[in-house]
C-alpha positions as CSV (number, residue, x, y, z in Angstrom):
1,M,14.9,-23.8,-7.3
2,K,12.6,-21.1,-5.9
3,P,10.0,-22.1,-3.4
4,E,6.5,-22.8,-4.7
5,I,4.1,-19.9,-4.6
6,T,0.9,-20.8,-2.8
7,H,-0.5,-17.5,-1.4
8,L,-1.1,-14.0,-2.6
9,V,-0.7,-11.0,-0.2
10,C,-1.8,-7.6,-1.3
11,D,-1.2,-4.1,0.1
12,C,-4.5,-2.2,0.4
13,D,-4.2,1.4,-0.5
14,G,-2.9,1.8,-4.0
15,V,-3.2,-1.9,-4.9
16,L,-6.8,-2.8,-4.0
17,L,-8.3,0.6,-3.3
18,D,-7.5,3.8,-5.1
19,S,-7.4,5.9,-2.0
20,E,-3.9,7.4,-2.1
21,S,-4.9,10.1,-4.5
22,I,-7.6,11.1,-2.0
23,A,-5.1,11.1,0.9
24,L,-2.7,13.2,-1.2
25,R,-5.4,15.8,-1.9
26,V,-6.6,16.0,1.7
27,L,-3.1,16.2,3.1
28,H,-2.1,18.9,0.6
29,E,-5.3,20.9,1.4
30,H,-4.6,20.9,5.1
31,L,-0.9,21.6,5.0
32,L,-0.7,24.1,2.2
33,P,-2.0,27.0,4.3
34,L,0.7,26.3,6.9
35,L,3.6,26.9,4.5
36,E,5.8,29.9,5.2
37,N,6.3,30.3,1.5
38,P,3.2,29.6,-0.6
39,A,5.4,29.1,-3.6
40,D,6.5,25.8,-2.1
41,G,3.2,24.2,-2.9
42,D,4.5,22.0,-5.6
43,K,7.4,20.9,-3.4
44,L,4.9,20.0,-0.7
45,H,2.8,18.1,-3.1
46,H,5.8,16.0,-4.3
47,A,7.0,15.5,-0.7
48,I,3.6,14.1,0.3
49,A,3.3,11.9,-2.8
50,S,6.7,10.4,-2.3
51,R,5.7,9.3,1.2
52,L,2.3,7.8,0.6
53,G,2.1,4.3,2.1
54,M,3.6,5.4,5.4
55,F,1.6,5.7,8.6
56,T,-0.1,9.1,8.4
57,E,1.5,10.1,11.7
58,L,5.0,9.2,10.5
59,L,4.4,11.0,7.2
60,L,3.3,14.1,9.1
61,D,6.4,13.8,11.4
62,E,8.7,14.0,8.4
63,L,6.8,16.8,6.7
64,D,6.7,18.7,9.9
65,V,10.5,18.6,10.0
66,E,11.0,19.3,6.3
67,F,8.7,22.3,6.2
68,S,8.9,23.5,9.8
69,F,5.1,23.4,10.3
70,G,5.2,23.1,14.1
71,L,2.2,20.8,14.1
72,N,0.6,20.3,17.4
73,A,-1.4,17.2,18.7
74,A,-4.7,18.7,17.7
75,Q,-3.6,19.3,14.1
76,Y,-2.2,15.8,13.9
77,A,-5.5,14.4,15.0
78,A,-7.6,16.7,12.7
79,I,-5.5,15.8,9.6
80,N,-5.5,12.1,10.4
81,T,-9.3,12.2,10.9
82,A,-9.9,14.1,7.7
83,V,-7.8,11.6,5.7
84,G,-9.7,8.7,7.2
85,I,-13.1,10.2,6.5
86,A,-12.3,11.2,3.0
87,C,-10.8,7.9,2.1
88,G,-13.8,6.0,3.6
89,D,-16.4,8.2,1.8
90,E,-14.7,8.5,-1.6
91,V,-12.5,5.4,-2.1
92,Q,-12.9,3.4,-5.3
93,L,-11.4,0.1,-6.6
94,V,-8.1,0.2,-8.4
95,P,-9.2,-0.3,-12.0
96,G,-9.2,-4.0,-13.0
97,I,-8.4,-5.4,-9.5
98,A,-11.8,-7.1,-8.9
99,D,-11.6,-9.1,-12.2
100,A,-7.9,-9.8,-11.7
101,L,-8.5,-11.3,-8.2
102,Q,-11.3,-13.5,-9.4
103,K,-8.9,-15.0,-12.0
104,I,-6.2,-15.8,-9.4
105,D,-6.9,-19.1,-7.7
106,L,-4.8,-18.6,-4.6
107,P,-5.7,-17.9,-1.0
108,K,-5.5,-14.1,-0.4
109,A,-4.5,-11.8,2.4
110,V,-4.1,-8.1,3.0
111,A,-1.1,-6.6,4.6
112,S,-1.4,-2.8,5.1
113,N,-0.1,0.1,7.1
114,S,-3.8,1.3,7.4
115,S,-5.9,0.6,10.4
116,T,-8.0,-2.6,10.4
117,D,-11.2,-0.5,10.6
118,R,-10.2,1.6,7.6
119,I,-9.2,-1.5,5.6
120,I,-12.5,-3.3,6.4
121,K,-14.7,-0.3,5.6
122,G,-12.9,0.3,2.3
123,L,-13.1,-3.3,1.2
124,Q,-16.8,-3.5,2.3
125,R,-17.6,-0.3,0.3
126,C,-15.9,-1.8,-2.8
127,D,-17.3,-5.4,-2.4
128,L,-13.9,-7.0,-1.9
129,L,-14.1,-8.0,1.8
130,A,-15.3,-11.6,1.1
131,L,-12.1,-12.4,-0.7
132,F,-9.9,-11.4,2.3
133,D,-12.2,-11.8,5.3
134,G,-10.3,-13.4,8.2
135,H,-6.9,-12.6,6.6
136,I,-6.7,-8.8,7.0
137,H,-3.5,-7.7,8.7
138,S,-2.8,-4.1,9.8
139,A,0.6,-2.7,10.9
140,H,-1.3,-1.0,13.7
141,D,-2.0,-4.4,15.2
142,V,1.5,-5.9,14.8
143,G,3.1,-2.8,16.2
144,R,5.7,-2.1,13.5
145,P,4.8,-0.3,10.3
146,K,6.3,-1.0,6.9
147,P,9.2,-1.0,5.9
148,A,9.5,-3.4,8.9
149,P,8.4,-6.8,7.6
150,H,6.1,-7.6,10.5
151,V,2.7,-7.1,8.8
152,Y,3.8,-9.3,5.9
153,L,5.1,-11.9,8.2
154,A,1.7,-11.8,10.1
155,A,-0.1,-12.4,6.8
156,A,2.0,-15.5,6.1
157,A,1.6,-16.7,9.6
158,G,-2.2,-16.2,9.4
159,Y,-2.2,-19.0,6.7
160,G,0.4,-21.1,8.5
161,V,2.8,-20.8,5.6
162,A,6.4,-19.7,5.2
163,P,6.7,-16.2,3.7
164,Q,8.8,-17.7,0.9
165,H,5.6,-19.3,-0.4
166,C,3.9,-16.0,-0.8
167,V,3.9,-13.4,-3.5
168,A,3.2,-9.8,-2.4
169,V,1.9,-6.9,-4.5
170,D,2.7,-3.4,-3.2
171,D,2.8,0.1,-4.7
172,S,5.1,1.9,-2.2
173,V,8.9,1.8,-1.5
174,T,8.2,1.1,2.1
175,G,5.8,-1.8,1.3
176,V,8.2,-3.4,-1.2
177,R,11.0,-3.2,1.3
178,A,8.8,-4.8,3.9
179,A,7.6,-7.7,1.8
180,S,11.2,-8.3,0.5
181,S,12.6,-8.3,4.0
182,A,9.9,-10.8,5.0
183,G,11.2,-13.2,2.3
184,M,8.4,-12.9,-0.1
185,R,8.6,-12.5,-3.9
186,V,7.4,-9.0,-4.6
187,L,5.6,-7.4,-7.6
188,G,5.5,-3.6,-7.7
189,F,2.4,-1.8,-9.0
190,T,2.4,1.7,-10.3
191,G,-1.0,2.0,-11.9
192,V,-2.3,4.7,-9.6
193,A,1.0,6.2,-8.7
194,H,1.5,10.0,-8.8
195,D,4.7,9.5,-10.9
196,R,4.5,6.1,-12.6
197,H,7.9,6.4,-14.3
198,G,9.8,7.6,-11.3
199,M,8.1,5.1,-9.0
200,R,8.9,2.2,-11.3
201,Q,12.6,2.5,-10.7
202,K,12.2,3.2,-7.0
203,L,10.2,0.0,-6.6
204,L,12.8,-2.0,-8.5
205,D,15.5,-0.5,-6.4
206,A,13.6,-1.4,-3.2
207,G,13.5,-5.1,-4.2
208,A,10.5,-5.6,-6.5
209,E,11.1,-8.5,-8.9
210,L,9.2,-6.7,-11.6
211,V,6.9,-3.7,-11.9
212,F,3.6,-3.4,-13.8
213,D,1.0,-0.7,-14.2
214,D,-2.2,-2.5,-15.3
215,M,-4.1,-4.8,-13.1
216,Q,-5.2,-6.8,-16.1
217,E,-1.6,-8.1,-16.2
218,L,-1.7,-9.5,-12.7
219,P,-3.2,-12.9,-13.3
220,V,-0.7,-13.7,-16.0
221,L,2.2,-12.4,-13.8
222,I,1.0,-14.6,-10.9
223,A,0.5,-17.6,-13.2
224,A,4.1,-17.3,-14.4
225,L,5.3,-17.9,-10.8
226,L,3.2,-21.1,-10.2
227,P,4.4,-24.7,-10.7
228,G,4.7,-25.7,-14.3
229,R,5.2,-22.2,-15.5
230,A,8.3,-20.1,-16.2
231,A,9.6,-18.5,-12.9
């Protein structure tokens, strides 16, 4: 018998806040002029999209190697700042998430690779902070980003529960791997993904129990995991 699910842990960007499309646009705008071959623009776009959910610095590290940008410290800082500002100023709710969360009667936490400041500002802007206040966990604070499980383990510890009693919702391969490694049951979300079809299989391969693309489905999916319902 699987452990009883008592808590919900959500990733932030791409699950609660539709900010990853903003980050994708800003990163592409800053890196495109640095390409040796401008015809590689589509390749760059895909390379960024496939890495969303990572620390921005680590994402830039990988892109720097793949495309031989030769980024310096000032460029890292400028791009990171531009992404943070744009996401803070433009971020919107993932469609349907506010209503879905209201229908789920479980204690809720956030586990994200974003900084605590960026998470809080985004949730405040979108009127979700009260649902998670006091239970916001950033990989910047625990010292190990996803796909390491640390930020998800911190979310469970914040409530004093074993991770096996938590269900996580994440939209990235790194996030699904992190939650799965932490021992949580994991639902993958592709509703705001750049490539929904391709991401669906990637999330399943990473350890998601199932994948959905409409937040209106989430309350029913969570209810099915609770005592007295089919698991």
